[in-house]
C-alpha positions as CSV (number, residue, x, y, z in Angstrom):
1,M,184.7,105.4,-45.4
2,A,188.2,104.9,-46.8
3,A,188.4,101.8,-49.0
4,S,191.4,100.5,-47.0
5,V,189.4,100.7,-43.9
6,T,186.3,99.1,-45.5
7,R,188.8,96.3,-46.7
8,A,190.2,95.7,-43.6
9,L,186.8,95.3,-41.9
10,Q,185.8,92.7,-44.5
11,A,189.0,90.9,-43.9
12,I,188.2,90.8,-40.2
13,K,184.9,89.4,-40.9
14,R,186.1,86.8,-43.8
15,Y,189.1,85.6,-41.6
16,N,187.1,85.5,-38.3
17,R,190.1,87.5,-36.7
18,Q,190.4,87.5,-32.9
19,P,189.4,90.6,-31.0
20,D,193.0,91.3,-29.9
21,Q,194.0,91.5,-33.6
22,I,191.2,93.8,-34.6
23,D,192.9,97.0,-33.2
24,S,196.1,96.5,-35.1
25,I,194.2,95.8,-38.2
26,I,192.2,98.9,-38.0
27,L,195.2,100.9,-37.2
28,A,197.2,99.5,-40.1
29,A,194.3,100.5,-42.3
30,I,194.1,104.1,-41.2
31,N,197.8,104.3,-41.6
32,I,197.7,103.3,-45.0
33,T,195.0,105.5,-45.7
34,L,196.8,108.6,-44.2
35,C,199.9,107.6,-46.1
36,L,198.2,107.5,-49.5
37,A,195.9,110.7,-48.8
38,S,199.2,112.7,-47.7
39,D,201.0,111.5,-50.8
40,G,203.6,109.4,-48.7
41,D,204.3,112.1,-46.2
42,D,205.0,109.8,-43.2
43,K,204.7,112.8,-40.7
44,V,201.0,112.5,-41.2
45,A,200.7,108.9,-40.1
46,E,203.4,109.3,-37.4
47,G,201.3,112.1,-36.1
48,F,198.2,110.1,-35.9
49,N,200.4,107.1,-34.3
50,Q,201.7,109.5,-31.6
51,D,198.1,110.9,-30.8
52,I,197.2,107.1,-30.3
53,V,200.1,106.4,-28.0
54,T,199.5,109.6,-26.1
55,N,195.8,108.8,-25.7
56,G,196.4,105.2,-24.8
57,Q,198.9,106.3,-21.9
58,R,196.0,108.5,-20.4
59,F,193.3,105.7,-20.8
60,G,191.5,105.1,-17.8
61,T,193.2,108.1,-15.7
62,C,189.9,110.2,-16.0
63,H,187.7,110.2,-12.9
């Protein structure tokens, strides 16, 4: 697991974050990891973010 995601999970536990904050914390950690892994190519993280948005719009529409 990427170090930034591991640190995010540790911070969630340490600071007792609320459930509605956990998603944004994890997504931020993933974005940081993607940015670092791609040598700062913001298109990589933006592609990931667009996938999340697209999947979120379709959430609950499957029967």
